[in-house]
N, C-alpha and C positions, 0 to 999 in steps of 0.2 A: 341683767338676770334672768330675763326668760327667753333671750338668747342662746345662754350658755346652757340652760336649759334646754330649752329646745331641739339644741346639738347636743346633748347626752343623748336626749329620746334618739335620734337618728341612730348614735351609736351604737344603742344598743337594737335598736329595731332595725330602719334602713342598710344599712351597712356589712349587716349580718352575711347579705347575699354581696357585697361587691364584689365580689373577685368573679362571680357569676358576669356581670354585667362590664366590669372594667379589667384591661390588660395593662399593668405596666411595663413595659419594654426595657427601657433602659433606664440609666441613672449617670450624671456625670457631676461631679462633686466634687469643687477646688476649695479644699483643708486651710484652714492657720490655727495649727496648735498652738496657746501659750502657754508655756512652763510657770511664767509670773504670777499667774493666778489661776493655773488650773484651769485652763476653759477653754474652748473650740469656737472659730467662725468660721461660716462657710456662705461660698454661693454653689446650690443646687440645681438639677434641671432635670426633669423625669419625664421622657418619653411613654404618653400612657395611650391605648384605642377605647373607646369608650361605643361598645358593641351593642346595647341597649341601651333605653333610657334612661336617666339617673338624676334625680335631684341634688344629691351631693356626694363627694368622693372624702375620703377620711385618707389620712397619713400619719402616722403615728410618732408623735414629737412629745418628749414628756420634758417640761418643766423648761421648755425652750422659748427666745424672746424672736421671736420674727419684726424683722426691719424693713420687708418688700416681699409680696407676690404676687409674680405676674404671670397672666395666663393667656398663651396666642395670641399676645399682642408686641409688635414689633414696634408700637410707640411707646413701652414701657407704662401705661399707665397701670396702676395698679388696681388688681383684682383683690375685690371686699372678702372676707375670709370672717372664720370662725375659729378663737385659740383657745382649747382647754388648758388645764397642766398637764393631760395625757395625749392629745390629739390638734391637728390641722386638718381645719374641716375647709372644704371648697364650696361653694355652695350656688356660681350663677357662671353666666358664660359656658358651659357644659355641652359641649357639641359631639355629636356620633363621628365614629371614624377616629384620626390621628388627634390630638392635642400637645402641648408641652405645657407644662408650670415651671415657673424658676421661684426659687425660694432664696432670700439672705437671710441667714439666722447667726445666731449664738446663744451657747449653752453652758454651764458649767456644771459637769457632770457630779451627781454623788455616788455614784456606782459607774460600771462598765469601762468606764476610759478611765484609766490611773496613771497618775504621776507620782514613780517613784525616784530615790537620791535627787541632788541637785550638783549642779554645774557639771564638771566631767563628767560624773556616774551618775547623770540623769537619764531616765529610761521613761517612756509612757506607750503603754500596751492598751489594748483593749480586750475585752471577754465580753462576746455575746452570746453564750450560749441561752438558747431557748428562746429569748422577746426580748432582749436587754439592748439592742444597738441602737433603739430610739432613742435613748436616753443621750447619746451624740451625735447622731445622723438620723435627721428626718427619714422618718421608713417604714419597713413593715412588719409588724410584730408576728403575723398570719405566715406558717412558713409554707403555706402554698402559693406563696407570691413571687414569684421567680422572676429574676430581673439580671439583665444585664449590668455591670457595674464597671465603671470607668472614675477612678480615685485619684486626684491631684494632690499632691499635699506641699506645702511651702514652710521652711523651714532649714534653721540653722545649718549653715555648711560643715560644720565641727561632726554632726550625726548625720549616721545612715538613717534613712526613712525607708522602711517596707513597707506593702501592702498587698492585695491580691492579685494574680495576674502577672503580664511582665510590663516589666520597667520596658516602657517604649520611647522614654525620653528623660532628661536630666538638664534642665535650663541651668545655665550657671548663670549668675549677674550680669545684669547692662551695666553696672556702675560698677567700678573695681573696688568702692570703697564697701558692697553690700555684702553683707554676711550672709545672705540666705539662701537657698536653691531649690527649685522647683522637682520636683519628682513628682514623675506621668505615670499610673500604672493602668493597665487595662486587662478587663476581662473580654473573652469571645462566644462563652456561653452564659447561659443564665443561672444563678442561684439564687437561695433564701437570706434576706437579709442579715439573719442572725450570724450568718458566715461572713460576715464584712470584718475586716480587720486593719488595724495599725499596729506596729511597732516601731518605734525610735529610742536608738541607743549609740553608742560607740563602739558598733560590732563590726568585728574582722570577718571576711568570707572564705571560704574556700568552693569549690565546683569540684563537678561527677557527672557523669553523663552513664544513662542506665543502656542497655542492650539495646532498648527499642530504639532510644537518640534522646529519650526523656531529659533534659540540664535539671541537674539535682543543685541546690545553693544550701550552705551550711552556715550559720553563724553564730559564732561566739563572743561575748564580750571580750574587749582587747584586753585586759588583761589575762584571759584564760585560752591562749593560742596556743600554750602547750598541752591542752587539754581536744584538742580535738578531734584525732584517732579513737582516743577511748571511749567520749561522749556519744561521737556516730559512730561506731562501729560494727559491723554489717549493716548498715546502713543502702549500699548500691543492690549488694545478695539480696535482701529484704524484700527490696523494692522490686526488682526482678524475679522474685518468688513470687509475690502476688500478683503482679500481672500473669504470671503464665497459670497461675492456679486459679484466679478467675476468670479468664480466659476473654477478659476486654484489656483493652488497650487502656492505658492511665490517661483518660478524659481530659486532661486539664492544661496540657502543654508545658509545663513548668512546674516545681515541688521545692519550696523551701521549707525551712525550720528554723527556730530563732528560740534561745530561752531566754527568760526574763526575770526577774527580782520579785520577789512576792506573788508568783500567780497564783490564782487562787486552786488550780487541780492541776493533775498531774500533765495534761496538755489538753487543745483543742485543738479541731479538726478545722480551722477556714479553710476557706478550698484555697487549693493551692500554697498554702503559708500557714505552716501549724506553728502556733506558740505552745513551747512548753516551761515546765517548771525548771529551775537553776539549780534545783537539789540533783537533777541529772547532768550536771556538768559535773565529771570524773576525772582523775587523775588514772594511771595505771592499778594500783593498787583499790585504787576505790571503786573499779568497776567490778570488785569480788564481791563487794557489798550490798549495793544499789546502782543500777544500771540501766539505760535507756532502751533496754533492747524490746522489750515488749510495748510498753509507751507510743516508742516509734512505731512496728508495726501495726498497732491497735489506731494510732494517727491517720498512717498511712493508710489503711483500711479504709476508714471512714470516707473516704476521697472519693467511693465508689457508693459506702453503703450509710449514706445519712446525706452526703452532695452530691453527688450525681443523681442519685434517686432521694429522698425524703419523705420519713413517713409523714403522714394528713394530719396527726394528731398524737398527742403523748400517749395512749390508749395501745399505740402501735411503733412504742419508743423503740421497744425490744430488737427491731427490724432494722434498728441501727448498732443500739450496743450491743446486742446480742450477737451479729455478723462481725462487728469491729473485734470484739471479746475471742470471738471462735476463729477468724481470722489470722489474729495475732498467735493463736494457740499452734494454728498451723503452721506458722512460720516460722515457730521456735521449734517446733518438732524439724520441719526441715533442717536447722542450723543444729539443733544440739541431738536429734533423735528422738527414738521412740519412749524409752525411758523417760526421758525428761516430760515428753509433753503428757504422758497416763501417769505421772507425779502429780504433775497440775490439773489435773483433769479430777483426780481421786481429791485433792486438798479444796477443788472448788467443790465439790459434793459434800464434804467432809460439813465446809462452811454453811451449805444450804440446807443439809440436815438440821445443823445445830437452829437454824434460822425458823425451821420450819413450826420448832415448838411455839412459838410467837410470831412468827409472820401470815397470816392468810391472807393476804390479798395476793391474784393469780399476775401470771409476767403481761398477761392483756389488760392493764389495766393502768390509767394513767397513775394511777397513786401506787403504783407497785415501787419496791424498795431495789435502789439501784442494785442491789446483790441480784436481784432477780431480774433485773431487765439485761445485765450485765453480764452473769454467770449460768443463772437459772437458761438465759438465751442463747448461751455458747453452747450447754449439754442439752439443750433443746435441737441445734441444730448437726452436734454429734451423733444424735440418737437415728436422726433423719436421713444423716451423711452414710450411718452404717448399716443401717436397713436397705437404702436405697442404693447404694453404692456410689463410691469416688465418683465414677464416671456419670452416671445417671444427675449424681448432686451438681456436678460442675456444667453438665448442660443446662439444667434447671437453673442455675444460678446466672449463666454468659444470658440465658434467651428475657429471665426477668431484666435483668439491667438493660440490654437493648431495648425491648419493649416500651421499659418505664423511663428511659434515661431524662435528665433534666425536668421529673415530674416528680409528683410525689404518688404514694404508694401505701396500701393497707396491707393487712396479714393475707387476707382474701386474695388480694393481685400473685402475692408469690406463690401460696399453697395450690392457687389453680393450677400453675404451672407444672410446678410440681409433680402433682396428680397426670396432668399432660403427658409428661415427660416418662412417667414412671409407674405410673397406675398407683402411686402409694394411695392406703386409707390415710387420708389427709385431714376425715373428722376426726374420726377417733383421736390420732394425732395431735391435733388440735387442743378435744377436749382433756386428753392428759396431762398434756404438758405446756399450755399455753392458758385453758381456761379454770383449770383445777389447782385451786392453791395447795402451800406443801413441796415435797419433792421425792420424787420415785426412787428411795436409797436402793431399794432392793434391783429394781430394773438396772438402773444406774453401775450398779458391782457386776450384774453381770455381764456390758459392755465393757470394764475395766480390767477382768477378769480374763479378757484376749491376750492380755500381757503378761508374758512371762515374771517380770519385776516386781506387780500387780499381785499376781497369784504369790510367790514366795514371801511377799512384805505381807498381807494377810494371814498366810500360813504362820509365820512367823509371830504373829499377834498372839494368835491362837493358843500356842505352843508352852511350851515352858525346855527349854534347853537347857541343860547344862552349861557352865561356864568356859569349858572346854570346850562343845561346840559352838559357842558364840565368839569363839575366841579364830576357829577356823571360816566363819563368815568374813569375821573382819579382816584375813589374809587372804579372800576368794576376790573375785572382781564383780563382784555384789555391785548395786547399785548405790549410793551414798546416802538415801534416805533410810536405806536397811541399817547401813553402816550406824546414823547417828541413832538412830531407836533404839540400838543395842547400848549406845552409851549413856544415853539417858537411862532408859531403864535399869540399870545396875548402879546407877546412883547411889543408891543407901546400899549396897553391899558394901562390907568392911574392907579398907584400903590392902590390907594383903591378897585377900581375894581378889581386891580385881585390878590390883596392880598391872596385870597380865591382859585384860579389857584396855586399859587406858594406854599402856604402851602401844599394843598392836595399832591402834584407835590412831596414837599420832605417827606410826610409822606407815599410815596410808596417805601421808603427805593430799590429803585432800581437804582445802580451806575449809570447808563446811562439816567436816567430819572433828576435825583437828580445834574447829569452835567449840563444837560440841562439847569437847573435852574440857575448854577455858570455862564454859557456861556451869559444865555441872559436878565441879570439881572447887565451890568455894572453901573449903578447907585442904589446904595441901601439905602432904607432909613433909617431914625433910625429906625423905628416902626418895622424891618425888619431885625436888625442889627443882631441881638441873635442868630437869625432862619439860617442867611447867615453863621453865623461863625461855624456852625455844619459842612459846606462841608469840613473844616478843618481835619477833623476826619475820613474823607469817604475813603475806601478801593481802591482811585485810585489817582497817582501823578498825572495825568491830572487836576481832580477834584481839588486838594488839591493846583494846581497852578495858575490856573484860580482863585480859591477863595483868595489866599495871595494874587496875584495881585491887587484885587479889593477891599478888605475886604482896603488894604495899601493907595490905590489912595483915596478913598471914607472917612478913617481916619484919618485924619494926626496925630492928638494925641495920636494915638493908634498903629505908626508903629515900636516903639520898642517892644510894647508887643506879637505884630504879629513875627516878626522877632526872638522874644527870642523864642515864641511856636515851630518854626517850623524849627530853626537853625541846629537840626542833620539829617533830611531828606534832602537825596541825590537826589533820582527817578530813573526814568528808565536808561536802558544801557548809553541813550545821555545825561544824568546826566543836561535835561532841568531846572528841580524843583533847583536844587540845582545851577545853571547860572540864572535862576531867582532872587533867593534867593540873589546872588550877586549883582547883580546890581539894586534891589531895596537898598541892605545896603549902595550901594555906591550911593545912592541918598537922603538917611536919614540924614536929618541936624544934627539929637542928638546925631547921634552916634559917638563915641568916634572914631577921627582920625586914633590913631592906627590899630582899626577894619574896617578902610574905606582900609588903606595900607597893610592890610593885605588879605583880600577880593580884591582889585587890582592886588595883587599879586600870588592869588589862579586865576584868569580868567585869566591871563597871563601862568601860568601853563598847565590852558586847552586847552589852545590855541598852545598849542606846541606838538611835534612830541613823546610825550610821549603817548597821546589819538588818541582813535580813529576818522576818521572825522567828524563822526557825533557830536561830544564835542568839536572837536577844532574848525570847521564851527559856532555851535549854540557860542563858546567862542567867536571867530573872530565879531560874526555880533555887541555883546553886545559892544566890547573892540572900534570898528571902530563909534559907538553911542558916547563913552566916550570920545576918545583919539585917533582919528586917526591919528594925527602926532608922536606920542610916536613911538620912535627910535625900539625899542622892537615890537611892535604893526608891523610898517612896513615890517621889517623882518622875522614875523611869516606869514605875508600875504602872500610873495614873497613867500616864502617855500609852502605854500597852492598850488601853482600854478603847483610841479612837484611831484604832489601826483599820485599814480597808479588809483584813482578810479576817475573816469572821472565827476562825480556831483561836486566834492570839487576842482578839479582842474579848472572846468569852473567858479566856486564860485571867487575863489581866482582871477585869470585872468579877468575877467567883474569889480570886485572892482578894480583891479588894474589899468586897463587902465581907468575907472572914474577916479580916485585920481588925476593920471597922470595928468589930463587936466588942474589939479590945479598948477598955477605955483611953489608957495610956498611947495606944497607936491614933486611937481620933484626937486625944489632946494634940499628939505631935503634926496631926494633917489641921488640924484648924490654925494651929500656929501657922504651918506654910501656907497658908490660904491669905494670910496676913497681909505676909511678906512677897508673895510671888504677883508675877506679872497678870494681866488681866485676864491673858488664856489661861493660866494654870490654877487662877486664882476659882475661875466659872467652872471647871472640869472638878478641882476638888468639892466645892461647895453641892455639884449637880451628887455625888455620892453620898455627900455629909446630909443633904437634905430628905437624901431617900426615905419613906419612914418601913 
């Protein structure tokens, strides 16, 4: 116990300055993921230089078991060490100069390394954002410790294994009956530990090459090969644009992207190898509802802003997220034009204005909100770019990246260079945009009003135009948000007067304007029925779903017709359209009982562990409306409470606790607890015993 307490003392005091005395240079790791018990074992070698005398060295290692630790010893005599629940601490044998420590360990992580699916659908992936890689790999939570990683993974040959850097070797099994392969990946330059990644699954690959010669690798699940083009649309073009706009060649040699199921966020910029959410895997129609373009550009921009240079601490996190968000917007400006760019900036400003009523933490604070880090950070950079000019901004960014590449930075590092390049008053800028809470909406509107579309949009919102004037705008080439605004703002106008607005909105053939018609017209007059029905043919699953629901409600005699017309549509990755179809079918009187039974069973299947959390949650929401006391529904809801994705877990827990307040529901759960297997019994009683 004394040794552990002593170790903890060293962690808090002595190791605070470890990075000044010890430089970890490289890491070679041989890893053995085990899906059967959701664990990982490995052999890891760190090369490091002790620059000044130090008593102890810390390596972050959460809840790991170490079998052996060797230091500078070719005879394999084990080194004495201390291991707490969070750190491996080396105490003796430490000498100035180069050293090597070899570790043999195992871990069964509760987070950061995730195992989803089973058999052919198995996926294993990591999410180390912040300081979490040390849950599966002995590494460094301090982002200021940058290391060259070489990751080798031994795994079943039926699966594709991805990690950071170039794939330098893929070693086939020596024995003919061996079913595993060794994948060897190698980085050439140092990076922070939180950017180390693994992704394993049944992936298919397509490739491309950028103008500057960087190889691009695109991966999808083998069942999604038809979705390569819409999912990765514009990928090469946005890469070429960012490289040119930033002014610094992509620094890592290769870039790959892979979607995984039930990922925790939209995407993660692991060095050379971005992981993103399966929800962005889309077909031609789904692209119009939710696509990967912005996230794609955002994560790629991070390869410079976050990976090449990394913020020293959370206080300067905007240097990563603000830059990535702004450069993603610049990329979309390149792809989709100025009006798109200013519409997004205006949307950001509106969000920030609303949030400023309660959000009192400035950008330069480690406790700032994501909205501040991302979108206020982006606005901050836009103001600067407009003030000093695009050329000066590009010159400053290029100099900033070149000077600090593969190092850590703070806000003053960037501002100092901006001042050198342009003479800009960075002190005043810092005070207003980075250190002051809230959002300067009046200032922002001056920058927004440089765009003609925004001028027209602001003017429309302040004016009172006649229906004939609004109709003329709908017939014009005005940008779509103006036309959407007209559709929504006239929703309470009597139909006989509004009909001309709706007809002209539909005639624009703009998907988003037509969706506004679908959303704003829940009551469909008979005279507008045939025109409204055309929305079922739009290239948008969202529009189709809204239109089907409203038509089903408004015209009971035609319900079977509408269900038949749309029965083959599944929709986006969350299967929202299909789930809505099933719910409507369950409530359609004339539908055969066998079809209803089949529909209900499909809802149960969608709520099961066979699907992603987005699908399961949508299905459970419907089942809780239809039959919350069904024993199968109860079991599926309780299983949601132990998912790794916190949003889905919260949904499950909130609904369980709410339903358990009902005596009849509690009695049903108690009955299930008495007849279930031990795992489910424990889960049921966990909530039954809550006070």
